[in-house]
Backbone bond lengths (Angstrom), bond angles and torsions (degrees), N, CA, C in turn:
res aa  C-N    CA-C-N  psi(-1)  N-CA   C-N-CA  omega(-1)  CA-C   N-CA-C  phi
1 M - - - 1.453 - - 1.529 109.02 -
2 V 1.270 113.43 158.16 1.460 119.19 178.89 1.522 108.05 -76.78
3 T 1.301 116.01 131.73 1.467 119.85 177.74 1.514 108.69 -116.68
4 G 1.254 115.26 155.61 1.455 119.71 178.89 1.502 109.92 153.76
5 P 1.316 116.48 -178.50 1.458 120.12 -176.56 1.531 113.21 -68.83
6 V 1.340 118.49 -22.13 1.458 120.27 -177.29 1.528 111.36 -87.50
7 F 1.322 117.94 -33.98 1.453 122.44 -176.94 1.522 109.19 -99.65
8 D 1.320 116.91 100.44 1.461 120.40 -178.12 1.533 109.90 -116.18
9 G 1.299 117.52 -165.01 1.469 123.11 -176.84 1.507 113.38 -61.95
10 R 1.304 117.71 -37.63 1.461 120.78 179.38 1.527 110.88 -63.52
11 H 1.320 116.00 -41.74 1.459 119.53 179.07 1.530 110.89 -67.09
12 L 1.313 116.85 -37.51 1.455 120.89 178.91 1.530 110.45 -64.68
13 V 1.326 116.85 -45.44 1.464 120.76 178.47 1.529 110.36 -63.63
14 G 1.309 118.03 -43.64 1.462 121.68 177.96 1.517 111.76 -61.02
15 F 1.337 116.11 -42.24 1.457 120.43 178.22 1.528 110.84 -62.60
16 L 1.319 116.92 -46.09 1.470 120.60 -178.85 1.534 111.90 -66.00
17 V 1.322 117.23 -41.01 1.467 120.65 177.82 1.531 110.03 -63.80
18 G 1.314 116.68 -42.46 1.463 120.73 177.61 1.518 111.68 -62.93
19 L 1.313 117.08 -39.35 1.454 121.59 178.72 1.534 111.23 -64.82
20 V 1.323 116.30 -44.88 1.468 120.77 178.55 1.531 110.44 -64.59
21 A 1.327 117.74 -42.58 1.464 120.87 179.39 1.531 110.88 -63.09
22 T 1.318 116.59 -39.73 1.465 120.53 177.86 1.515 111.01 -62.55
23 E 1.305 117.97 -43.58 1.463 121.96 178.81 1.524 111.65 -63.78
24 I 1.318 116.85 -40.78 1.465 120.69 179.12 1.526 110.59 -64.34
25 L 1.331 117.01 -46.85 1.466 120.57 179.76 1.527 111.41 -63.81
26 F 1.331 116.95 -38.08 1.456 120.69 177.67 1.529 110.48 -63.89
27 A 1.327 116.73 -44.35 1.467 120.49 179.96 1.531 110.87 -64.02
28 Q 1.323 117.95 -39.90 1.464 121.04 177.97 1.526 111.30 -65.46
29 T 1.322 116.86 -40.41 1.464 120.88 179.04 1.518 110.97 -63.82
30 V 1.322 117.22 -45.58 1.461 121.07 178.58 1.531 109.91 -63.00
31 G 1.329 117.42 -41.03 1.461 121.07 177.97 1.514 112.44 -60.92
32 R 1.324 117.17 -41.65 1.466 120.77 179.39 1.516 111.45 -68.43
33 I 1.324 116.96 -37.90 1.463 120.04 176.67 1.522 110.13 -62.37
34 M 1.315 116.84 -42.27 1.461 120.82 179.77 1.533 111.02 -65.89
35 L 1.341 117.51 -38.80 1.470 120.70 177.82 1.521 111.26 -65.01
36 R 1.331 117.18 -40.64 1.462 120.42 178.35 1.526 111.23 -64.19
37 E 1.329 116.39 -41.79 1.462 119.96 178.83 1.525 110.85 -64.61
38 A 1.330 117.23 -40.41 1.467 120.51 177.68 1.526 110.44 -64.11
39 A 1.328 117.58 -40.03 1.464 120.92 178.34 1.526 110.64 -66.18
40 R 1.322 117.22 -39.19 1.461 120.66 178.25 1.527 110.44 -63.60
41 R 1.323 116.77 -43.96 1.469 120.29 178.85 1.524 111.39 -65.26
42 R 1.337 116.86 -39.57 1.460 120.23 178.35 1.530 110.45 -64.29
43 K 1.327 116.18 -40.62 1.459 120.29 178.44 1.525 110.66 -62.39
44 L 1.334 117.40 -43.90 1.458 120.31 178.16 1.522 111.41 -65.21
45 A 1.332 116.70 -35.64 1.461 120.51 -179.11 1.523 111.97 -72.73
46 E 1.319 117.62 -16.63 1.461 121.38 -178.64 1.520 111.67 -112.36
47 T 1.333 117.06 27.28 1.451 122.29 179.26 1.520 108.87 -118.57
48 G 1.324 116.13 116.29 1.465 121.36 -177.77 1.517 111.69 -106.05
49 T 1.321 115.42 161.98 1.457 121.75 -177.19 1.522 109.90 -128.91
50 W 1.327 115.81 135.30 1.456 123.59 175.32 1.518 107.17 -126.79
51 T 1.327 116.30 139.18 1.465 120.86 -176.73 1.524 110.13 -124.19
52 H 1.321 114.88 134.77 1.466 121.96 175.61 1.521 106.93 -109.39
53 P 1.342 117.72 137.55 1.464 119.99 -177.60 1.530 114.43 -58.28
54 E 1.320 117.07 -31.83 1.461 120.55 -177.52 1.522 113.09 -107.91
55 K 1.321 117.24 -34.51 1.466 121.30 -173.34 1.518 113.83 -90.02
56 G 1.324 117.57 -14.12 1.457 119.90 177.53 1.521 113.07 98.69
57 R 1.310 115.21 -158.79 1.460 121.95 -172.69 1.529 111.57 -104.31
58 V 1.335 115.04 143.50 1.465 122.36 176.41 1.524 107.33 -125.71
59 T 1.326 115.47 133.71 1.458 121.19 177.75 1.515 108.67 -115.73
60 L 1.337 116.15 127.10 1.468 121.61 -179.93 1.518 110.00 -122.71
61 S 1.319 115.68 136.90 1.464 121.12 177.26 1.517 109.43 -103.44
62 F 1.314 115.26 125.37 1.464 121.49 -179.11 1.521 111.41 -59.81
63 W 1.319 117.46 -39.64 1.466 121.33 -174.64 1.520 113.01 -72.61
64 E 1.338 118.24 -15.15 1.465 120.72 179.63 1.531 112.66 -84.32
65 W 1.337 117.83 -8.62 1.455 121.72 -176.91 1.521 109.48 -105.53
66 P 1.334 118.34 106.11 1.466 119.72 179.69 1.531 112.74 -71.36
67 D 1.320 116.87 -25.07 1.459 121.42 -177.27 1.527 109.50 -106.75
68 R 1.324 116.75 105.46 1.466 121.07 -177.73 1.523 112.05 -65.87
69 D 1.328 117.73 -35.36 1.470 120.42 179.11 1.526 110.92 -62.22
70 Q 1.316 115.64 -40.81 1.459 119.82 179.15 1.526 109.93 -65.47
71 L 1.327 118.04 -43.70 1.462 121.12 178.47 1.533 110.66 -62.55
72 T 1.322 116.38 -40.18 1.467 119.99 178.18 1.526 110.56 -60.74
73 K 1.333 117.17 -43.89 1.466 121.09 178.86 1.523 111.29 -63.79
74 V 1.325 116.52 -42.54 1.467 120.34 -179.67 1.518 110.65 -62.94
75 L 1.327 117.15 -47.05 1.460 119.97 -178.93 1.523 112.16 -66.67
76 T 1.311 116.84 -39.11 1.464 120.17 177.78 1.522 110.14 -61.85
77 R 1.320 116.89 -45.01 1.466 121.43 179.27 1.535 110.66 -64.21
78 M 1.340 116.54 -40.75 1.463 119.52 178.94 1.530 111.34 -62.81
79 E 1.327 116.36 -44.63 1.460 119.65 -179.31 1.516 111.80 -67.79
80 E 1.318 117.48 -32.94 1.465 120.60 174.93 1.521 111.34 -67.97
81 D 1.337 116.47 -30.36 1.465 121.13 178.74 1.524 113.16 -82.54
82 G 1.322 118.05 0.08 1.464 120.16 174.82 1.513 116.29 111.42
83 Y 1.317 117.88 1.50 1.461 119.48 176.70 1.529 109.13 -73.63
84 V 1.314 116.32 134.59 1.455 122.21 -177.99 1.530 108.42 -107.78
85 P 1.338 117.84 125.20 1.466 119.22 178.44 1.527 110.81 -68.86
86 A 1.320 115.57 143.88 1.463 120.62 178.18 1.523 109.81 -68.09
87 D 1.303 115.38 151.67 1.457 120.36 179.36 1.527 108.92 -93.44
88 D 1.333 115.33 63.07 1.460 120.53 177.07 1.528 109.76 -130.20
89 E 1.299 116.15 165.22 1.467 121.33 -174.99 1.530 113.33 -62.17
90 P 1.346 120.38 -45.90 1.475 118.76 -179.56 1.531 113.31 -60.32
91 T 1.330 116.69 -41.14 1.465 119.50 -179.57 1.527 110.59 -66.95
92 R 1.321 116.37 -43.53 1.470 119.57 177.72 1.531 110.95 -62.45
93 E 1.324 116.82 -38.22 1.469 121.07 179.69 1.528 111.00 -64.16
94 I 1.329 117.29 -42.99 1.470 120.81 178.95 1.526 109.81 -62.79
95 R 1.338 116.15 -46.08 1.461 119.44 -179.86 1.525 110.96 -62.94
96 A 1.328 117.76 -37.42 1.468 120.77 179.05 1.525 110.97 -68.36
97 R 1.321 117.41 -41.32 1.476 120.10 179.10 1.518 111.89 -62.44
98 L 1.324 115.56 -37.05 1.461 119.91 -179.28 1.523 112.41 -85.75
99 M 1.323 116.02 -0.74 1.464 123.30 179.96 1.520 112.12 55.83
100 L 1.334 115.89 41.51 1.457 120.50 173.95 1.522 108.13 -76.18
101 P 1.326 117.88 149.62 1.473 119.93 -179.04 1.524 110.76 -62.41
102 E 1.328 115.33 154.81 1.461 120.84 179.10 1.520 109.93 -56.62
103 W 1.317 114.83 140.95 1.450 120.08 -178.67 1.520 108.84 -90.29
104 D 1.331 116.45 128.50 1.446 121.84 177.60 1.527 107.79 -116.68
105 N 1.319 116.87 98.54 1.466 121.67 -175.67 1.518 112.66 -58.46
106 F 1.309 117.59 -38.82 1.455 120.58 -174.80 1.526 111.21 -69.28
107 E 1.321 116.28 -38.34 1.464 120.07 -179.20 1.531 110.71 -66.04
108 R 1.355 116.58 -42.79 1.456 120.51 -176.78 1.532 112.13 -74.72
109 M 1.350 115.98 -40.11 1.445 120.04 -173.29 1.528 112.52 -84.67
110 G 1.354 116.88 -19.37 1.456 120.44 -175.38 1.472 111.00 -77.43
């Protein structure tokens, strides 16, 4: 460390406190960035897609529906109206969580 009449114990303590505070703030910032990324990935993992031949595509997020019974009714009605669930992991996961019956593309589309 630099020694001399200008750099005394008070400056050393201030420097060390500032260094510790900087490290704490950096660690908190990195932690928040990691939490946001985890939330973004969870949101993507809980977003399913259903496609209708004429009406187009609908994307639903599981986490946006507080009432699972209502979401189950909506999805059941959509599939009865001709919406086809995507063959991807998030869509299959949503259907499994809601305990919807297995989707048989050939039976519905044939």
